[in-house]
C-alpha positions in Angstrom: 0.0 0.0 0.0 1.5 3.3 -1.0 2.0 6.3 1.3 2.3 4.1 4.4 2.3 6.2 7.5 5.4 4.7 9.3 7.3 6.9 11.6 10.5 8.0 10.1 13.0 6.9 12.7 16.6 8.3 12.6 17.0 8.2 16.4 14.4 11.0 16.8 10.6 11.4 16.3 9.6 15.0 15.5 12.9 16.2 16.9 12.6 14.3 20.2 15.3 11.6 20.9 14.0 8.0 21.2 14.8 6.4 24.5 13.1 2.9 24.0 12.9 0.8 20.9 10.4 -2.0 20.6 8.7 -4.2 18.1 5.8 -6.5 17.8 3.1 -7.9 15.6 -0.7 -8.0 15.0 -1.7 -11.7 14.7 -4.7 -12.1 12.4 -6.9 -14.7 10.8 -10.0 -15.0 8.7 -12.9 -16.8 10.3 -16.3 -17.2 8.7 -15.2 -14.7 6.2 -14.4 -12.0 8.8 -11.0 -10.6 9.8 -10.1 -11.3 13.4 -7.1 -10.2 15.5 -5.5 -11.6 18.6 -5.2 -9.4 21.7 -3.0 -10.3 24.7 -3.7 -9.5 28.3 -0.7 -8.5 30.4 -1.3 -9.1 34.1 1.6 -6.8 35.1 -0.3 -3.8 33.6 -3.8 -5.3 33.5 -4.1 -4.1 29.9 -5.0 -5.4 26.5 -2.3 -5.0 23.9 -0.4 -6.6 21.0 2.5 -9.0 21.4 5.5 -6.7 21.6 8.6 -6.0 23.6 11.9 -4.1 23.8 14.7 -4.6 21.4 17.6 -6.7 22.6 21.2 -5.7 22.0 22.5 -7.0 18.7 18.9 -7.4 17.3 17.1 -5.8 14.4 13.5 -4.7 14.6 12.1 -7.7 12.6 14.1 -10.1 14.8 12.7 -8.4 17.9 9.1 -8.7 16.6 9.5 -12.4 15.9 11.2 -13.2 19.2 8.6 -11.3 21.2 5.7 -13.1 19.6 7.4 -16.4 20.1 8.2 -15.7 23.8 4.8 -14.2 24.7 2.4 -16.5 22.9 4.5 -19.4 21.6 3.7 -18.5 18.0 6.4 -18.9 15.3 5.2 -17.6 11.9 6.8 -15.2 9.4 6.2 -11.5 9.3 3.7 -10.0 6.8 3.3 -6.5 5.7 4.8 -3.7 7.8 2.3 -1.6 9.7 2.6 1.9 11.1 4.9 2.4 14.0 3.6 4.0 17.1 5.2 6.4 19.6 4.3 7.4 23.2 6.0 8.4 26.4 7.1 6.0 29.2 9.1 6.7 32.3 12.4 6.4 30.4 11.3 8.9 27.7 9.9 8.5 24.2 9.2 4.9 23.1 8.8 3.8 19.5 7.2 0.5 18.6 7.5 -1.1 15.1 4.7 -3.5 14.0 4.1 -6.1 11.3 1.0 -8.1 10.4 1.4 -11.8 11.2 -0.9 -14.4 9.7 -2.0 -17.2 12.0 -2.7 -20.5 10.2 -5.6 -22.7 11.4 -3.2 -25.3 12.8 -1.4 -22.9 15.0 -1.5 -23.3 18.8 -1.4 -20.2 20.9 0.4 -20.7 24.2 0.6 -17.6 26.5 3.7 -17.7 28.6 1.8 -17.3 31.8 4.1 -14.5 33.1 4.1 -11.7 30.6 0.8 -12.8 29.1 -1.9 -14.7 31.0 -4.7 -14.8 28.4 -5.5 -14.0 24.8 -8.6 -13.0 23.0 -9.6 -13.3 19.3 -12.1 -10.7 18.2 -13.2 -8.5 15.3 -11.6 -5.1 14.5 -14.2 -2.9 16.1 -14.2 -4.9 19.4 -10.4 -4.8 19.4 -10.5 -1.0 19.0 -12.6 -0.7 22.1 -10.6 -3.2 24.2 -7.1 -1.9 23.4 -5.9 0.0 26.5 -3.3 2.2 24.8 -5.1 4.4 22.2 -1.9 4.4 20.0 -2.4 0.7 19.4 -5.4 1.4 17.3 -3.3 3.0 14.5 -1.7 -0.3 13.3 -5.1 -2.0 13.7 -6.9 0.4 11.4 -4.1 0.0 8.9 -4.3 -3.7 9.0 -8.0 -3.6 8.5 -7.6 -1.3 5.5 -5.0 -3.7 4.0 -7.6 -6.5 4.4 -10.3 -4.4 2.7 -8.0 -3.7 -0.3 -7.0 -7.4 -0.6 -3.4 -6.6 0.4 -3.1 -8.2 3.8 -2.4 -11.8 2.8 1.1 -11.7 1.2 4.3 -13.6 0.7 7.8 -12.2 0.7 10.2 -12.0 -2.3 13.6 -10.8 -1.0 16.4 -9.3 -3.1 19.7 -9.5 -1.3 23.1 -8.1 -2.3 25.8 -10.5 -1.1 27.8 -9.7 2.1 31.0 -7.8 2.1 33.6 -9.5 -0.1 37.4 -9.3 -0.2 38.5 -6.3 -2.3 38.3 -6.9 -6.0 41.6 -5.2 -6.7 43.5 -7.4 -4.3 42.0 -10.7 -5.6 44.3 -12.6 -8.0 42.3 -15.7 -8.6 39.1 -16.3 -10.6 36.5 -13.6 -9.9 33.8 -16.3 -9.3 36.0 -17.7 -6.5 36.4 -14.4 -4.6 35.5 -15.0 -1.0 33.8 -13.0 1.8 35.8 -10.7 4.0 35.9 -11.4 7.7 33.2 -8.8 8.2 31.2 -10.4 5.4 31.3 -13.8 7.2 29.8 -12.1 10.3 27.2 -10.4 8.1 26.2 -13.8 6.6 25.7 -15.2 10.1 23.6 -12.2 11.0 21.6 -12.5 7.8 20.6 -16.1 8.7 18.9 -14.7 11.9 17.3 -11.8 10.0 16.0 -13.9 7.2 14.2 -16.1 9.7 11.8 -13.3 10.2 10.4 -14.0 6.7 11.5 -17.6 6.1 11.8 -17.7 2.3 11.2 -21.2 1.1 13.3 -20.9 -2.0 16.8 -19.5 -2.4 18.0 -18.6 -5.9 21.6 -17.4 -5.9 24.5 -16.6 -8.2 26.8 -19.6 -8.0 29.8 -17.3 -7.4 31.3 -18.1 -4.1 30.6 -14.8 -2.3 26.9 -15.2 -3.0 26.8 -18.8 -2.0 28.7 -18.1 1.2 26.3 -15.3 2.0 23.2 -17.5 1.9 24.8 -20.7 3.3 24.2 -19.9 7.0 20.4 -19.4 6.3 20.2 -22.6 4.3 22.0 -24.6 7.0 19.8 -23.2 9.7 16.7 -24.2 7.7 17.7 -27.9 8.0 16.6 -29.0 4.6 13.3 -27.1 4.4 14.6 -24.6 1.8 14.9 -25.3 -2.0 18.1 -24.0 -3.4 19.0 -23.2 -7.0 22.3 -21.9 -8.3 21.5 -19.7 -11.3 24.3 -18.6 -13.6 22.2 -15.8 -15.0 22.7 -13.9 -11.7 26.5 -13.7 -12.1 28.1 -10.5 -13.2 29.6 -12.1 -16.3 26.2 -13.5 -17.5 24.5 -10.2 -16.8 26.9 -8.2 -18.9 26.1 -10.5 -21.9 22.3 -10.8 -21.4 20.9 -8.6 -18.7 17.3 -9.4 -19.7 17.8 -13.0 -18.6 18.6 -11.9 -15.0 15.5 -9.8 -15.0 13.3 -12.7 -16.2 14.1 -14.6 -12.9 12.0 -12.1 -11.0 8.9 -12.8 -13.2 9.4 -16.6 -12.8 9.4 -16.2 -9.0 6.2 -14.2 -9.1 4.6 -17.0 -11.1 5.6 -19.6 -8.6 3.7 -17.8 -5.8 6.1 -19.0 -3.1 8.3 -17.0 -0.8 11.8 -16.7 -2.1 15.2 -15.1 -1.7 17.4 -13.8 -4.6 21.1 -13.3 -3.9 23.2 -11.5 -6.5 25.9 -8.8 -7.2 25.7 -5.0 -7.2 26.0 -4.7 -11.0 23.0 -7.0 -11.5 20.7 -5.1 -9.1 19.4 -2.5 -11.7 17.8 -5.1 -13.9 16.2 -6.9 -11.0 14.9 -3.7 -9.4 13.4 -2.8 -12.8 11.6 -6.1 -12.9 10.2 -5.6 -9.4 9.2 -2.1 -10.2 7.0 -3.3 -13.1 5.1 -5.4 -10.6 4.6 -2.8 -7.9 1.3 -1.2 -6.9 1.3 2.4 -8.1 3.5 4.5 -5.8 5.5 1.7 -4.3 8.1 1.8 -7.1 9.1 5.2 -5.9 10.4 3.6 -2.6 13.0 1.5 -4.5 16.7 2.7 -4.5 17.5 4.4 -7.7 21.2 5.1 -7.5 24.3 3.0 -7.5 25.2 1.1 -5.3 21.4 0.5 -4.7 22.1 -1.7 -1.7 25.0 -1.9 0.7 26.7 -5.3 1.1 24.5 -7.6 3.1 21.5 -5.3 2.7 18.1 -6.5 1.3 14.7 -5.4 0.0 11.7 -7.4 1.2 8.9 -7.2 -1.4 5.5 -8.1 0.0 3.5 -9.7 -2.8 -0.3 -10.4 -2.8 -1.3 -14.1 -2.6 -4.8 -13.7 -4.2 -5.4 -12.5 -7.8 -2.5 -11.1 -9.9 0.7 -11.1 -7.8 1.5 -7.5 -7.0 4.0 -5.8 -4.6 2.0 -3.8 -2.1 4.8 -3.0 0.4 8.6 -3.0 0.4 11.1 -2.8 3.2 14.8 -2.0 3.0 16.6 -3.9 5.8 20.2 -4.7 6.8 21.5 -7.2 9.4 22.9 -6.0 12.7 26.6 -5.3 12.3 28.8 -5.8 15.3 
């Protein structure tokens, strides 16, 4: 959805420094054709809220959201579309909370931890709006409901990733396809495995050159055989120089498969892939894509949220990088 009202967070909100960062999710399901959301009750505050919590050291916001949902209600599902962040004042100062939609499958079992959360409640949007204790929690709820109304709530992620930091090109004397990751790139790859778990792409399509393979390997290993992997020569720099349109065609094929996926490639290949994604964006979304070289930093990714029903279309995009120690 274009013009999403997320809070621009560069350490300040409207000129005020942020003291507390947190993240969470709005669990949702469709029951008897109606949208329902899951509220949690926190005995410490005797309030109704969303699963959320403070960011841990060395953690990105998406990782924080997934962890808090898992710890508070025992639910492990990938994040959906980003929702508006909220801000309000607590004792420590200004607090900002980032939210995502989170689809709950029928087979899921909700298990409140009994300490932070003692009960949960499924309800419709209007009932949720009256039950939520903090008025700011209604903002992401209204946005989620609007996404549902527009048919843009049920999505799957297609992720475009630039490989992690590699050893300098100028100092490498062997074959370019064998150039390895730098020490910082190895750490990035490990961090990427944790970050990618927030969306759990089921397919990995990567350039077979070593720096790309080594970037996605930790995620593949952590997935324990549940991810389909394909090495695609068309994603290499050499193949792209010869026939750039073949690299771009990979994007269309992934849209057709209607399955979550990760593409890992090189900086020179990014313009063609970005162009292919832009063609499939809802009007206005394409303006959020990076337009200038280098497009993405090493280890940085774009998460394209693609509709499940009807013609696949990008309705939201996030630019994310792993935590760098």
